[in-house]
C-alpha positions, 0 to 999 in steps of 0.5 A: 115597825113603830112601837105602841106608845106606853099608856101609863108609866107607874113606879114608887120612889122612896129616897130614905131607903137608899140611906147613906149620907143623905139620911145621916144629914137629914137626921142630923139637921132635924136633931140639931134644930130640935136641940137648938129650939129645945135649948133656946126655949127650955121646953121639950114640947117646942123641941119635938114640935120643931123636929116634927115640923122639919120632918113634915116639910121633908115628907117627900124624902121620908115617905114613899111617893107613887108616880104615874105618868098617863096620857092625861097628865102626871100623878104624885101621891105621898101619904095623904097628899095627892097631886095631879097636873095635866100635861097642858100645865107644863111647857118645859122640863129639866133633867138632873141626876135624881129626877125631872122637873116639869115646869110651866115656864118656857125657859129657866125661871126662879119660880119653877121649883115652886110652880113645877112638879119634881118627879124622882127617878127610881131606876127608870131614868130613860123611860121617864125622860122619853115619856115626858119628852114625847108628851111635851115635844109639841110644846118645846 
């Protein structure tokens, strides 16, 4: 008997909650950069500004990200930023320990991290990989 395909797969990933060494490193980098800029400019304003810019650039680490895989495509929402990409925008995918990179390139390419969409796992690795593989199998 064939299983009915899943209509939608949805979850929330929040890496900062996992804490550990990565969280300590993130705060050390932000603090060090702010201290360096503050020392170089003798300005608390520029020190805080530098720290804020680095933290904003790492929004997907600090903010929870809601992921949805649907028949039409992939949705990712973190704070005010929402991204939707249809399945036809992707030609291949690459799985690593923390997530899956959906890429518009057929083979590995140096621009895939900038043009693709990285979907982080949250204890659902096999479900996500199976769902993506099912939707991209005709493109492989």
